[in-house]
N, C-alpha and C positions, 0 to 999 in steps of 0.2 A: 513585065518585071523590072523592078527598078534596081539598079546596082551601084553602090556607094562608090564615088571616085577615089582611088587610093592616091595616098600623097607621095609627091616625088622627094628626093633627098635634099632639095634646097628648102622644102616646106618643113623639114625636121630639124633645121638648125640656122640660126642666123649668124652669118659669118661677118666680122668687122674687117673691113679691107685696111691694112697698115697705111697704104697709099692716100687714104682720104684723112688721115692725122695730119695735123699742122706742124709737127716737130719730127726731129730725126731721132733724138733720144732725150730722155729727161733731164740731161744736162741743159737743155734750152728751155726749160720751165721754171717758171717762179713757185716758190713755196705758197701753199695754200693756207691762208689765214682765216678765212670764213669756215663756217660749218656747211658741209656739202650736202645739198640737196634736201634741206629741211626748213623751207621758208616759214611753215606754220609753227614749228616748234620754236625756231629763233625768234620769231614774233612774240611767242608767249614768254620765253625767257627773257627778252629785252623788257617786257612790260613789267614781269614780276621782279626783275632786279631794280628796276627803276621806281616802282611806286613804293611809298613809304606809308602804309596804312594797316592797320591790325587785320591778321588773317590772310593777307596776300602772301601766302608762302607758296612754293612751287612744288608741284609733283613732276618730275620728268619721268614719262612712261614710255617704254619702247624695249624691244628685244636687245639682248646682250650684243655688243659689237657694232652698235649703230653709231658709235661715237657720241653718244649723249653725254657722258661724263666729260670727255674732252671739251665738247662744245660749251656745257654749262659752265665749267671752270673758266674757260677763255672769256665768256660774257660777264662772269661774276668778277674776275680780276679787272677788266676794264671798268665796269662801273663802281668797284670798290676804289680805284684810284682816284675817283672824284669826290669821295667823301671824306669828312675829317677823321683823323685818327682818334681812336677811343681813348678814355684815361686808362692809366695803370691802376690796379687795384690791390690793396694790402689789407690783411687782418692783423689788427693788434689786440692787446690785452685791455680788456674792460675792468678797469680798477674798481668800478662801482659793482659790477656784476661779473665775476670772472668766468662763469659758464657760459656768458654770451658774448664772445668777442665781437668786436666792432669793425665795421669794413670802411676803410678810407679809400677815397678816389683822387687821385693825383693827375696832373698833365702827363700825357705820355712822355716817358723817358724819365721822369723825376722819381719814380718808385724805388727804382734801384738806388737813387741817390739818397733818398730817405733812409733806406736800409742800412746804408753804408754810414749815414751821418749819425743814426742811432747808435750804431756799433762804436763809433768814434766817441759820441757822447757818454756812453757808459765806460770806456775807457779812460776818457778825461775826468770824469767824476770818480772813478776809483782811485785817481790820484789826488784830486782837489779836495774832496770831502775829508779824507784821512788827515791832510796837511792842515786844514781848518780845525779839525778837532784835535790835533796835536799841537796847535800853537799855543804860545807862553799865555796869551790873554785869555783863551778859553779854558786852560787848565786851572789859572788863578781863579777865575769865575766860578768854575765847577767846584774847585776845593773850597770857596767861600760858602757856596750854598750847601755843600755836604757838612761843613764845619757848623754853619748856622743851625741846620736842622737835627745835627747832632748833639749840640749843646743845648737846645732848647728843652727837651725832656729831662735832660740832666739838671738844669736849673730849676725846673718845676720840682722835681723829686727832692732835690737839695734843700728848696725852701720849706717843703713838707717836714723833711726830717729835721730842720733846724727848730721848727714850732714845736714838734713832737717831743723833742729832747728837753724843751723847756718844761712839758708837762711830765716829764718822767718817762717818756716813751721812746722807742727807737724804731726806725724805718728799716727793715731788713729784706734783703734780696735772696730769694730762694730759687730753687729750680722751678717752681710753679709759680713764681711771680713775687710781686712785692708784698710784705706784711708787716703791720704795725703791731708792737708787743711791748709790755712793761719791761722796764730795766731798772737795774740797781747798779749804779756806777757803769761800767762797761758790760755787765753781765746781765744777761736777759733772763727773767724770772721764770722757773719752771712752773707748770701748772698746779703744783702742791704748793710751792711758795706763793703763788699768786692767790689761791684759795685761803691761806692763813692772813691775809691782809685783813683789817679791820672792814667790815661790810661797808661803811661810808666811803672808805678809800677805794674799795674794790669797785663799787658802783662808778665813782668818779672816773676811775681809770678806764673801765669799760666803756662808758660813754664817750671818752676822749677817743679811745682806740677805734670805736665804730664811726666817729666823725672824720678822723685822719684816713681810715680805709675808704671811706666814700671820696674823698678828695684824691687818693690814689686811682681809684677806679675812674674818675672824672678825667684824670690827666692821662690814663691809659686809653680812654675813648677819644681822646684828642689825637692819638699817634696815627691813625689812617688819614685823618684830614692833614696833617703835618706832612705824611708820606705823599699824599696827592699834590700839596703845595711844593714839595720838594720836587715831584716828577715835573710838574708844570713849569717850575723856574727852570730846572735842568732842560727840558724841551723847548722852551723859549731861548734859552742860552744857545742850544745847539742849533736853532732855527736861525738866530742872529749870526752865528758864526758860519753856517753853512750856505745861508740863502744868497749871500753875495756871489760866491762862486757858482752855486747852481743857475742863479739868474743870468749871470755872465754866459755861461757855456750854453743853456738851454735858448739864451736869447739869440746866440749866433745862429741856432738851427732855425729858430723862428722866423727870422729874417729871410731865410732862402725860401720859406714857403708861405709868407705873408699873405698870398693871394689866395689860400685855402683855408677857409674856416674851419673846416673839419680836422686839418692837421693843427691849427692853432689851439682848438678844444683839447685835442690829444695830448698836445705839449704841455697844456695847463695841468692836466690830470697826471702826467709824468712828473711835473714840478712838485705837485703837491705830495706825491707818492714818494719821491727821492727824500724830500724834507722830513717827512714823517719816518722814513726808515732810513737813516743815515748809516745805521750800524751795518747795513747790507753790504756797504762800500769798505768798511774798515777791515775786513778778512778776519775779524776776531770769531774763532770757531764757538758755536753754541755748545752748551752742555748736552750731553748725549741723549737724556730724555727728552729734552726740548727739541733737539734736531730729529729723534723719532717721530715726535708727534708732529712736527711740521711736515715730515714726508709723508704722513698719512692724510694731513689736511691738503697738501699741494703735492700730488703723486710725482711730478718730475722735478721735485726739489733738489734731486741729486744732480740734475742738470746745471744746477747754479741759480741761486735766488734771483740774480739779475736777467733771468729767462724772460721775465715779464716785460723787458723794455726792449725786447726785439721787435723786428718788424717782418712779418711773412708775407713777402711779396708774391701773390698767387698769379697775377696776370702782369706781364712785362711787355709793353708795346714799344720798348725801345728799338729804334732803327724801322719801325714799321712806317711805310708811306701809303697813305690812304687807310681805308677800313680793311679789317681782317677777313680773309677767306680761309676756313678752317675745314679740313676733311678729317672726319672721325671714322677710320675703318674698322672700329670695334666700339659701335655706340651702346654700351652696356650702361647700366643704371648709374654706376658710379663714374664712368667715363664721360657721361653727359652732364651731370647735376654736381660730380665733385665728390669728395670722401673726407673723412676724419680718420687718420691713421692712430694706430694704438702702439703701446710698447709694453712689455712685460713688467709687471710691478708687484712685488709681494704675493706672488702666485696668481694674480689678475693682469688685468688690461687697463692702462692709463694712457691719458692724452692731455694735450694743452693745444693752444690757438696755433702753434708753430707747425703742428702737424696736419693742419687744414690745406688740403689740395684742390685746386679749381678743377674743374670739368670743361669740356669743350664748348658747352653753353656759356660760360664766363670767359672763356678766349674768344668767342666769337662775338661778344657784345659791341654793337655798333656796326656789325658787319654781316657775314653770310655763314652759314653753316651747312655743309653737305654731308648728308648720311645715305647708307644704302638702306632701303626700306625693309627688305627682307632680314637683314641682320638685326635692325632696330626691333623688329617684331619678334624676333627669337629671344631677344634678350629679356630675362623677367624685369618686369616693372618700368622698363625703359620708354615704352610708348605711352604709358600714362603720365610718367613723369616729363616727357616732352610735352604733352598736351597742357598738363598742368602749368608748366612754365610759361608756354605761349599765351595761355588764357589769363594768367594773373600777371605776367609781363615780369616776373620776378623768378630768381634761382634760389632755391632753399636746399640747403645741404642736410639731408636726413640719412640716418641708417636704414638699410632695408628692413631691420626688425620694427622699426617705428611704422613703417607702412602697413606692416602686418598686425600692428597693436599687441606685438609680444612682450613678454617681461624682457627687459633690456637693463644693463647698468647705466647708471647715472653717466651723461656724457654732455658734450659742449653743443650749444644751439647758437651757430653763427648767424649772425645778422644777414638776412637776406640780401641778395644782390639784385639791383635793378637790371631788367632785361630788355635789350631793344636789338632783334635779330631778325632776319629773313633766314629761314629753313629751305633747303632744297632736299626733297627725298628722290632718290634714284631707283626706279623699280620696274617691274613688268607690267604691261596693262591689267593682267588678271589680279594683281595686287590693287592696282587703283579702284578697279571696278568693285572688287570686295570690300575695300574700305569705305568706298561711297555707299555701298548697299548695308553694311552691317555696323558702322560706326557713325551715329549721327552728329558726332562733333568734328568728323573729318572735313565735310564740305565747308563747315564754318572756318575752319583754321587753314585749309589749303584750297584756296580759291582759284589758283592759277594751275591749270594743267598744260604742260609742254609735252605734246604727243609726237614722238620721233617715229617717222615711218621707216619701215624696213626696206623699202624699195624708192626709186625715183625713175621719172621717164628718161628714156636713153635720148635725150635732147643733145644738140652739139655742145650746148654750154655745160651740161653735166658730164659728158663725155670729156670734155677739156678739164674740167673740175678733178674728175676722177683721176686723170693722168698727173695733174698737178699734185693730188694727195700722195699717189705712189712716189712722185719725185720728192716730196717734202720727206716721207718716211724713209726713203732711200738715203737722202743726204743726212737726215738726223742720226740715223743709225749707221751710217758709213757703210752702207751696202753699195754693190756695182750699180751703176746707172743701167737703165733698161732702154732698148731701142723700141721702135713704134711697133715691131712685130709681136714684142713680148706685152706692150700695153694693149694691142689688139686681141691678144689671146686671153689676157685678164679680163677684158670687157666681155668677151664671150663667156668665161667662167661665171664672171657677175651675173649675166642674164640667166645662166643655168642655176645659181643659188636664188635668183629672184623668182624663178619659175615663170618667165614671161620673156619673149623674145623682144619686146617693145619696152623693157624696163631693166634697170641695173638695181643689184642688191646694194643697199647701204650697210649692210653687216660687213664692215670693213676688216674685222679681225681675222676671218679665215682668209680672206683674200691677201692682206699683209702678211700672214703666215706663208703663203705661196710665194710672195715676193723675197722674203727672207730665205726660203728654201731653194729658190731659183739663184739667188746670188750665190748662195753655197755651192750649188753644183756648177755654176760658172767659173768659180774661183777653183774648185777641184779641175776643171779643164784648162786653167792658167789663161783665160781670156778676161778682158777688161770691159765686157758688155754682156748683159743678160738679154738673150733672144727668146723668140717663142719656143724652141726647142729645150731651152732650160725650164721654162715655165711648165711645158708639157711633162718634163720629167719630175719636176716637183710634184705635180698632180698625181701622176702615177706612183710616185714613192709614197705619197701619202695614202693613197688606196692600197697599195701592196701591204704597207704596215698595219692596216685595220682590216685587211679583207678575208681573213681567215674563215670566219663563219660563213661568208657568201662562197667561198671555194668549196667549202666542206657540203652545203647544201647542193651546189651544182655536182659535186662528186657522187653525192647519194642519188640524184637524177640519174646520172650518166649510169650507175650501177643497178638501177631499178629498185633500189631501196625504197626512194621515195616514187610512188607510182604517178607518172606523168605521161600521158599519150601526146606526142607531137605529131603523129601520122595516123592516116585513116579515119574513119567517122563512126560514131558511137551515138545510139539512141539514148536521150535522157542524160547526158553527160556533157560538161563544159569545163574548159580550163578558165578559173577565175585568177585574179592577181591580188595579193594583199601585200602590204609594205612592212618591213620590219626596221625598227630603230634601236641600234646597238651603239651607245656612245655617239661618237661622230660619223658611224658608219650607217647608212640607210639604203636598203636594197629590197627588191621585190621577191615575194615566195609564191610561185605558182601553185595552186590549190586545185585538186579535182573536185568540182562540185558535181553531185549526182541527184536526180529526182526519181522517184517512183509514184506511179498514180493507181487508183483502183477505185471501186465504186464506194461512196461515202456520203456523207451530209454536208459537204462544202468545206471541210477543214483542211488547211495547208499547215502541216506540222513542221515547225522549224527544230529540228533535234538539237541544234546548238542551244536554242533558248530553252528546251525542256530540261537539258542537262545542266544549265546555268552557265554554260561557256560563251553565249552570245550577249552582247551589250545591248542596251535599249536602243541604239540607233539602228543596228542591224536588225534587231526584232522588228523596228518600225519598217525597215525596208521589205520584209518578208510580208507584213501585214499590206503593204502598199500594192505589192505584185498580187497577193490574193483579190485585194479588190479590183485590180485592173482585169483580172481573169473573169471575174463575175460580170463585171460591167461591160467588157468587151465581147464575151461570148454567150453569156446566159442571162441576159438582161430581163428576158420574158418567161424563163423556167428556172427552177431551182439549180443552183450549183450543186450537182451530186457527186462529188468526187471526195477522195481522201488522198493527200498527196504528203509526201515527206521530203524534206532537203536537208542536205547535209554536206559539210566540207570534209572530204575524206583524208584521213590521216592527219587530222587537226587536234591536238591534245592540248592547246591553250585557249585563251579566250579570243573570241572574234568580236571584233568592233567596227562600226562604220557601215555604211549602205553603199560602198562603191562596187559590190558584188552582187547588188540586187538584180541589175541586167542580166548578168550571168546565170542567176538563179531562175529567172523568169524564162530565158532561153531554153534552160534544162527542162523546166516544167512544160513548156510548149512542145519541145521536142517529144517528151514522153507521152503527152496527149495525142500528138498528131502521129506518133510513131514513125517519126522522120530522122533519121541519123544525121548528126552535127559533125562538121569537120573538126578534128582534134588538133590540127596544126594551127588553129586560130584561137588565140585567148581572147578574152572579153573583159573591158573594165567600164564601169559607168553606174550610175544609178538611175532609177526609173521612177517616174511618177505615175500618178493613177489614169493619164491619159496616154501612156506608152511612150512618153519622151524621154530621150536619154539625156541625162544631166552631167554636168562637168563634175570631175574628181581631183582630189589631189595626189601628189606624188606620181604625176603621169610619166614623168621621164624613168623613173626607177622601175615602174611597172611595165613599160615597153622594153626596157633594157632587160629586165629580170626574165621575161618570156623569150626574149632573143637569145640570151645566154644558155637557157634550157634547150633550146631548139639547136643552139651551136654544138653543145655536148653531146646531143643525141644525134645530130647530122642534119644539116640544112637540106631541104629538098627543092626550094623555090616555090612552094605552096604554102608557106608558114607566114604568119602574120598576128597583128593584134588589132581588135576593133576598139576604137576610142570614142568618146563623146566628140562630136563636131566642135564644141565650145571649147575644147582643150587644145585645139590645134595651135593657137598662139602660145601656149605654154611649153611646147616641145622645144627642147635644146638637147637632143640626144648625142651620144658619144660618136666620134668620127668612125670606128669600125661599122656601127649600125647603119649610119648614113650611107657608107659604101656599098654595104649589103643591098639597101633599098634600091641605090642607082643600079647595082648589077641584076636585080630582079631576084635575089636570093630571099628577101624578106620583105613584108608589105605591112603598110600602117593605114588602115580604113577608118575615116571619121564618118560617124552616122548621127542622126538626129532622132530616128525612132526605133523601136522594137522590130518593126517590120522589116527595116533595112537590114538590121543585124541578122535576123533569120534568113533573109534570102541570101546574104553571103555565107552563113555557116551551113545552109541546107542545100544550096544551090537550086531551090525551088522558088516560084513566086508566093509572097506572102498572101496576095489577094486582099481587094478592097470590096466592100458591099456595093452592089449595083442599086439602082433607084428602087429595086424592090426589097433591099436589105439582105441580099443573099450573097455569100462570098462566092467566086467563081470555082466551079467544080475542080478539084485535083490540087487546088492551092492550099498553102499550109493552114491559114485560119479557117478553110472550110473544112478540113480533117480534124481541126480541135473542135470545132463547134458541132460537127456531127457526131463525134465521141462523146462530147459533153451532153449532147441530146440523147444519145443511146443510154448513157448513165442515168439520166433523168427518168427516161421510160422504164428501165429495169427496175430502178428504186421504185417507181409508183407502181409497177407490177407486184413487188415484194409487199408494199404496204396495203394492196388492195384487198377488200373483204372477201371471206370465201364465199362461194355461190351457193345459195339456198338450195336445199332439197326439200322433196314433198314432206310436209309433216315438222319442218324445222323452220325457225325463224332466221331471217337474213342476218348474216354473220356468225351463226352459231355453228357448231360442228358435230358430227355424228361420232361416237366412239364404238368401234366393233372389237370385241375381245375374242380370242381365239377359244375354239372349243376344247 
């Protein structure tokens, strides 16, 4: 009989000796500037931040609290400082196509200057143009043109009237126009008097009337041409009068931006528009119908006709040193790609180029953009918009309705902005692998994976770095300094979170929370140094705040509501352990696992699976233990049993295979009819060869059964069987370690099912001898013997009925009562 060697208290917890630390308090430590314990991820971020090639964007994957965001931002800021400052960007009115605003790029810091200069230019033109148009020279010239084109039709009509008078005709002005009629003296002949004239005279006059009427119509047809000539002459006069002032004022602006060809082209368009529309600067109100029509054509006309000369500075890099590093904590579609705002107008919505707003892609041009992957994927259209921008290397501002091809009002189509940016997504490993598998464009656009580990080896260098990290946070947040006993206790807590005695957790957020709370408790005691006792108090306070569900569970065990036996021995019954996760609290729930066996056809019924409470991994574990039974005990004859397994008092789903070893022990106990110790719980998964495999949450499971035994009374015979491979993962709490040292509780590591059975039953499991037979009286011999009896019994049931004389074999005779 081989008995597993139980673990000592020193095996259950790795203690960090404060005396081995090279400092007295965190005051002695320098700030930590590098990323702690992430050489692989640091190398990936350095590479991704430094390379400038399409598609080399970064996905930083890792658990929350590993410091990936802080580390990524620190690296990006360092690389950004070596890059040139990108240009400012402005949207301006497109005088040729008002619906398509133009994008101007200017050297960093000059966009605001152009915006201010254009405002000053409009103010100056508002003074200079009215002055030019009110000058004496312009007024004389305008009056001369007006008089000239007013006298020209008058002279033409006077000449016609003079010739007509010589022919006895008169040119009359009527409400319907000019009319030629026969006259006598100063009186116009009536139609009756005209008809009484001799026929030769009447025909002569009618012929002359028609001729003069044609001359009148010809003169009238010249009026529009004379009007255009008048307009052109007045326009030329206004241009001559205003161009000097306009050229002088715009020239001053042009000289400031002569290095920018795009600004020069824009100022040329402004000059042309100002000269063409000097009336906009005179302040003369338009007639009401004209103003109304203008407001319909230009929806924001009420904001001022000079609005079109403004500059909409959408990206201002004034004061920026190096390339931008932008964090978008709400990466919606409009937050990324920008938006066009609208104002209410005549019951609808209207906009213009001054209402264009840039997105984070615009602001990060030339630098880096950091986004949370989960939030990005949750925002409608945002993920596709980001991919589209990265592939086209352009940012196009579009309304979401355009993406859906829905009916939409006429709106602006701003000129797309060129894009040169490196995007960093922060997310979990699950998101990274899902995107890699499901989105074919993902691997093309995010070629750099920065994998942030959640743990690091507990080397002297990493221990020193951990202490420096704590010191950095304590100084930065003005917390009390910590002595080395507090750091040692934090190292132990870090190992517990890492789930490994030889590693430290890099999930620094929960550890730094303990530092903050320990500083609070130290200040409450009016001391100036945080010690191990304050760290312990912070950990205990955290547990107390979240511990109500666990305490309620233990209360139900103590009151016998949740049936858990922690004393005695039972056949076909084992205490298994499952882990519950409720927010930040995780703890184990002991569960009674029972097995019943009977004659059958080799079926092991998992009741949890049958009622759809068992997950696929749990069902897999049950199938594996059924396979182990068949191969280990009845390889040469049919497995002729029917067995059922169940988690008693379990009303929720069961998932995972960490209870498969306990289930197998319950089955073996039921078959061998050997009682198992109820004071020992079992955790571990089993493979088809009967080997016990490691499981997760081992600390919570051991502590969970210890608490159950504590509330029902420790006897010194209780303990937990764990996989031997989990030994290095043990970081149990101090109370349990002390109980083990005192012999009041036990932890047994095992490697096989046989080892576990011997501990649970107190009998040898037994190994096959050279003849293939288990030793008499061993557990395995009992199981095999019973399974053989099941097989023989089943064969007898299935055997054909013995033949009687006159009957064929296998037939039966029926005797009816008289």
